[in-house]
N, CA, C and O atoms as a MOPAC input file, in Angstrom:
PM7 MOZYME 1SCF
protein

 N    -57.24400 1   -56.01200 1   -75.68800 1
 C    -57.03900 1   -57.00700 1   -74.64600 1
 C    -55.73000 1   -57.74300 1   -74.93200 1
 O    -55.48600 1   -58.18300 1   -76.05500 1
 N    -54.90600 1   -57.86800 1   -73.91500 1
 C    -53.62600 1   -58.57100 1   -74.04900 1
 C    -53.67500 1   -59.88100 1   -73.26000 1
 O    -54.19700 1   -59.92900 1   -72.14600 1
 N    -53.13400 1   -60.91700 1   -73.84200 1
 C    -52.95300 1   -62.18800 1   -73.14500 1
 C    -51.49900 1   -62.24100 1   -72.69400 1
 O    -50.58100 1   -62.12300 1   -73.50500 1
 N    -51.30300 1   -62.41600 1   -71.40800 1
 C    -49.96800 1   -62.40600 1   -70.82500 1
 C    -49.71100 1   -63.74800 1   -70.14100 1
 O    -50.55000 1   -64.24300 1   -69.38800 1
 N    -48.55100 1   -64.32300 1   -70.41000 1
 C    -48.12100 1   -65.54300 1   -69.73100 1
 C    -46.88700 1   -65.20400 1   -68.90800 1
 O    -46.01700 1   -64.45800 1   -69.35800 1
 N    -46.81600 1   -65.75000 1   -67.70800 1
 C    -45.66600 1   -65.48000 1   -66.84200 1
 C    -45.25900 1   -66.75200 1   -66.11800 1
 O    -46.10100 1   -67.55800 1   -65.72400 1
 N    -43.96200 1   -66.91600 1   -65.95000 1
 C    -43.42500 1   -68.01000 1   -65.14700 1
 C    -42.86600 1   -67.40900 1   -63.87000 1
 O    -42.23200 1   -66.35300 1   -63.89200 1
 N    -43.10700 1   -68.09100 1   -62.75500 1
 C    -42.59200 1   -67.59600 1   -61.48700 1
 C    -42.15500 1   -68.76400 1   -60.61800 1
 O    -42.54800 1   -69.91000 1   -60.84100 1
 N    -41.33800 1   -68.45000 1   -59.62800 1
 C    -40.88800 1   -69.46900 1   -58.68000 1
 C    -41.11800 1   -68.96900 1   -57.26200 1
 O    -41.19300 1   -67.76800 1   -57.00200 1
 N    -41.22700 1   -69.92800 1   -56.35900 1
 C    -41.25300 1   -69.62500 1   -54.93700 1
 C    -40.75700 1   -70.84600 1   -54.18900 1
 O    -40.60800 1   -71.92400 1   -54.76600 1
 N    -40.50400 1   -70.67300 1   -52.91100 1
 C    -39.97300 1   -71.76100 1   -52.10100 1
 C    -40.98100 1   -72.15800 1   -51.04300 1
 O    -41.55000 1   -71.31200 1   -50.35300 1
 N    -41.19400 1   -73.46500 1   -50.92600 1
 C    -42.03800 1   -74.04500 1   -49.88900 1
 C    -41.10400 1   -74.84400 1   -48.99400 1
 O    -40.85300 1   -76.02500 1   -49.23400 1
 N    -40.59100 1   -74.18500 1   -47.95800 1
 C    -39.54100 1   -74.80100 1   -47.15900 1
 C    -38.31500 1   -74.94600 1   -48.03800 1
 O    -37.88500 1   -73.97400 1   -48.66000 1
 N    -37.73700 1   -76.15100 1   -48.10400 1
 C    -36.54800 1   -76.33900 1   -48.94300 1
 C    -36.88000 1   -76.60500 1   -50.41900 1
 O    -35.98200 1   -76.66000 1   -51.25900 1
 N    -38.17200 1   -76.77000 1   -50.73000 1
 C    -38.57100 1   -77.10800 1   -52.10500 1
 C    -38.74700 1   -75.87500 1   -52.96100 1
 O    -39.43200 1   -74.93300 1   -52.56200 1
 N    -38.12800 1   -75.86900 1   -54.15200 1
 C    -38.32700 1   -74.81200 1   -55.14300 1
 C    -39.49500 1   -75.22300 1   -56.03400 1
 O    -39.48900 1   -76.31100 1   -56.61200 1
 N    -40.48200 1   -74.36200 1   -56.14200 1
 C    -41.67000 1   -74.66500 1   -56.92700 1
 C    -41.75400 1   -73.67500 1   -58.09100 1
 O    -41.67000 1   -72.46200 1   -57.89700 1
 N    -41.91900 1   -74.21100 1   -59.29700 1
 C    -42.04700 1   -73.39100 1   -60.50200 1
 C    -43.48400 1   -73.49400 1   -61.00700 1
 O    -44.03600 1   -74.58800 1   -61.12600 1
 N    -44.08000 1   -72.34300 1   -61.30200 1
 C    -45.46200 1   -72.29600 1   -61.78000 1
 C    -45.57500 1   -71.29800 1   -62.92300 1
 O    -44.64500 1   -70.54000 1   -63.19800 1
 N    -46.70800 1   -71.31100 1   -63.57300 1
 C    -47.00000 1   -70.35400 1   -64.63700 1
 C    -48.40500 1   -69.81600 1   -64.42600 1
 O    -49.25900 1   -70.47400 1   -63.83100 1
 N    -48.62300 1   -68.61900 1   -64.92100 1
 C    -49.93100 1   -67.98400 1   -64.82100 1
 C    -50.24600 1   -67.36500 1   -66.18400 1
 O    -49.35600 1   -66.85000 1   -66.86100 1
 N    -51.50000 1   -67.41900 1   -66.57100 1
 C    -51.95800 1   -66.82400 1   -67.82200 1
 C    -53.06000 1   -65.83200 1   -67.46700 1
 O    -54.00400 1   -66.17000 1   -66.75300 1
 N    -52.93300 1   -64.60300 1   -67.97100 1
 C    -53.89700 1   -63.56200 1   -67.63100 1
 C    -54.29900 1   -62.78900 1   -68.87400 1
 O    -53.55600 1   -62.72800 1   -69.85300 1
 N    -55.48300 1   -62.20100 1   -68.82100 1
 C    -55.91800 1   -61.24200 1   -69.82900 1
 C    -56.02500 1   -59.89300 1   -69.13600 1
 O    -56.55200 1   -59.79900 1   -68.02700 1
 N    -55.53000 1   -58.85500 1   -69.78400 1
 C    -55.60100 1   -57.52300 1   -69.20500 1
 C    -55.73200 1   -56.47900 1   -70.29900 1
 O    -55.35900 1   -56.70700 1   -71.44900 1
 N    -56.26200 1   -55.34900 1   -69.92300 1
 C    -56.33900 1   -54.21700 1   -70.84000 1
 C    -55.21200 1   -53.22900 1   -70.57400 1
 O    -55.10300 1   -52.21500 1   -71.26400 1
 N    -54.37200 1   -53.51200 1   -69.57800 1
 C    -53.25500 1   -52.62200 1   -69.26900 1
 C    -52.25400 1   -52.61100 1   -70.41500 1
 O    -51.98800 1   -53.64600 1   -71.02500 1
 N    -51.70600 1   -51.44700 1   -70.70100 1
 C    -50.71600 1   -51.32800 1   -71.77400 1
 C    -49.31700 1   -51.08000 1   -71.23300 1
 O    -48.33300 1   -51.35500 1   -71.92000 1
 N    -49.21200 1   -50.56700 1   -70.02000 1
 C    -47.91900 1   -50.27900 1   -69.40900 1
 C    -47.31600 1   -51.57300 1   -68.85400 1
 O    -47.91500 1   -52.21600 1   -67.99200 1
 N    -46.13500 1   -51.95400 1   -69.34400 1
 C    -45.50400 1   -53.20500 1   -68.92600 1
 C    -45.19700 1   -53.24200 1   -67.43000 1
 O    -45.24800 1   -54.30600 1   -66.81300 1
 N    -44.88000 1   -52.09000 1   -66.84600 1
 C    -44.61000 1   -52.03400 1   -65.40800 1
 C    -45.86500 1   -52.37000 1   -64.61700 1
 O    -45.80100 1   -53.09800 1   -63.62600 1
 N    -46.99700 1   -51.84700 1   -65.04500 1
 C    -48.26600 1   -52.13700 1   -64.37900 1
 C    -48.65100 1   -53.60900 1   -64.54900 1
 O    -49.17400 1   -54.22700 1   -63.62200 1
 N    -48.39200 1   -54.16200 1   -65.72500 1
 C    -48.66400 1   -55.57700 1   -65.97400 1
 C    -47.81800 1   -56.43700 1   -65.04000 1
 O    -48.31600 1   -57.40200 1   -64.46000 1
 N    -46.54500 1   -56.09200 1   -64.89500 1
 C    -45.66300 1   -56.85300 1   -64.01000 1
 C    -46.14800 1   -56.79000 1   -62.56200 1
 O    -46.11900 1   -57.80100 1   -61.86100 1
 N    -46.58500 1   -55.63400 1   -62.11200 1
 C    -47.11100 1   -55.49400 1   -60.74500 1
 C    -48.35400 1   -56.35900 1   -60.55700 1
 O    -48.50400 1   -57.02600 1   -59.53300 1
 N    -49.23800 1   -56.34600 1   -61.54400 1
 C    -50.45900 1   -57.13700 1   -61.47000 1
 C    -50.14500 1   -58.63100 1   -61.40200 1
 O    -50.72900 1   -59.35800 1   -60.59800 1
 N    -49.22900 1   -59.08100 1   -62.24100 1
 C    -48.84600 1   -60.49300 1   -62.23800 1
 C    -48.21000 1   -60.86700 1   -60.90700 1
 O    -48.49900 1   -61.93000 1   -60.35800 1
 N    -47.35200 1   -60.00900 1   -60.38900 1
 C    -46.70400 1   -60.25400 1   -59.09500 1
 C    -47.76400 1   -60.44000 1   -58.00400 1
 O    -47.69600 1   -61.38700 1   -57.22000 1
 N    -48.73900 1   -59.53400 1   -57.96100 1
 C    -49.79700 1   -59.60900 1   -56.94900 1
 C    -50.61500 1   -60.89000 1   -57.08100 1
 O    -50.87700 1   -61.56800 1   -56.08700 1
 N    -51.01500 1   -61.22000 1   -58.29800 1
 C    -51.84000 1   -62.41100 1   -58.51300 1
 C    -51.07000 1   -63.69300 1   -58.18900 1
 O    -51.62400 1   -64.61100 1   -57.58400 1
 N    -49.80900 1   -63.76000 1   -58.58400 1
 C    -48.98900 1   -64.94100 1   -58.29200 1
 C    -48.79400 1   -65.09900 1   -56.78500 1
 O    -48.81700 1   -66.21900 1   -56.27500 1
 N    -48.60200 1   -63.99600 1   -56.07100 1
 C    -48.43100 1   -64.06900 1   -54.62200 1
 C    -49.71900 1   -64.48700 1   -53.92500 1
 O    -49.67400 1   -65.16500 1   -52.89800 1
 N    -50.85900 1   -64.09400 1   -54.46900 1
 C    -52.13800 1   -64.56200 1   -53.91600 1
 C    -52.26300 1   -66.07200 1   -54.08400 1
 O    -52.69400 1   -66.76700 1   -53.16400 1
 N    -51.89000 1   -66.57800 1   -55.24700 1
 C    -51.98700 1   -68.01100 1   -55.52900 1
 C    -51.02400 1   -68.80100 1   -54.65200 1
 O    -51.40900 1   -69.80200 1   -54.04900 1
 N    -49.76300 1   -68.35100 1   -54.57800 1
 C    -48.72800 1   -69.07700 1   -53.83300 1
 C    -48.81600 1   -68.83000 1   -52.33400 1
 O    -48.27600 1   -69.60300 1   -51.54200 1
 N    -49.49100 1   -67.76300 1   -51.94600 1
 C    -49.59900 1   -67.38200 1   -50.54400 1
 C    -48.23300 1   -67.10000 1   -49.92000 1
 O    -48.02500 1   -67.33100 1   -48.72900 1
 N    -47.31100 1   -66.60300 1   -50.73000 1
 C    -45.97300 1   -66.21800 1   -50.27900 1
 C    -45.35400 1   -65.31600 1   -51.34200 1
 O    -45.94200 1   -65.10700 1   -52.40300 1
 N    -44.18600 1   -64.79100 1   -51.06200 1
 C    -43.47600 1   -63.96200 1   -52.02300 1
 C    -42.98200 1   -64.81800 1   -53.18000 1
 O    -42.50300 1   -65.93300 1   -52.97200 1
 N    -43.09900 1   -64.30300 1   -54.39400 1
 C    -42.66500 1   -65.04000 1   -55.58300 1
 C    -41.64900 1   -64.21100 1   -56.36400 1
 O    -41.57400 1   -62.99200 1   -56.20700 1
 N    -40.87300 1   -64.88400 1   -57.20400 1
 C    -39.93900 1   -64.21800 1   -58.11600 1
 C    -40.43600 1   -64.48500 1   -59.51200 1
 O    -40.55200 1   -65.64000 1   -59.92100 1
 N    -40.73400 1   -63.42700 1   -60.25800 1
 C    -41.16800 1   -63.54800 1   -61.64200 1
 C    -39.94200 1   -63.82400 1   -62.50000 1
 O    -38.98100 1   -63.05400 1   -62.48000 1
 N    -39.97100 1   -64.91500 1   -63.25000 1
 C    -38.82800 1   -65.29800 1   -64.07400 1
 C    -38.96900 1   -64.79800 1   -65.51000 1
 O    -37.98500 1   -64.38600 1   -66.12400 1
 N    -40.18800 1   -64.83300 1   -66.04600 1
 C    -40.40000 1   -64.43100 1   -67.43100 1
 C    -41.83800 1   -63.96400 1   -67.62800 1
 O    -42.77500 1   -64.54900 1   -67.08500 1
 N    -41.99500 1   -62.91000 1   -68.40400 1
 C    -43.32300 1   -62.42200 1   -68.79700 1
 C    -43.29700 1   -62.26300 1   -70.30700 1
 O    -42.36300 1   -61.69200 1   -70.87000 1
 N    -44.35000 1   -62.78300 1   -70.96400 1
 C    -44.40600 1   -62.62700 1   -72.41800 1
 C    -45.85600 1   -62.59900 1   -72.87100 1
 O    -46.76200 1   -63.03300 1   -72.16000 1
 N    -46.05000 1   -62.07400 1   -74.07800 1
 C    -47.39000 1   -62.08500 1   -74.68400 1
 C    -47.71400 1   -63.50400 1   -75.09000 1
 O    -46.87600 1   -64.19200 1   -75.67400 1
 N    -48.91000 1   -63.94500 1   -74.79000 1
 C    -49.30000 1   -65.31900 1   -75.11900 1
 C    -50.12700 1   -65.34400 1   -76.37900 1
 O    -50.55100 1   -66.41200 1   -76.81900 1

């Protein structure tokens, strides 16, 4: 099991919003982890997000 922390940003009108997400996953492929984080962050923000950093937590 991997603990992954990611920082992402999105825009709410003219406001830039920075958030972080912490996830546990059994995925080992970093590309798949990035896709999963992107999907989850977009569900939370309800808009397109830009992932700024992903690291093991």
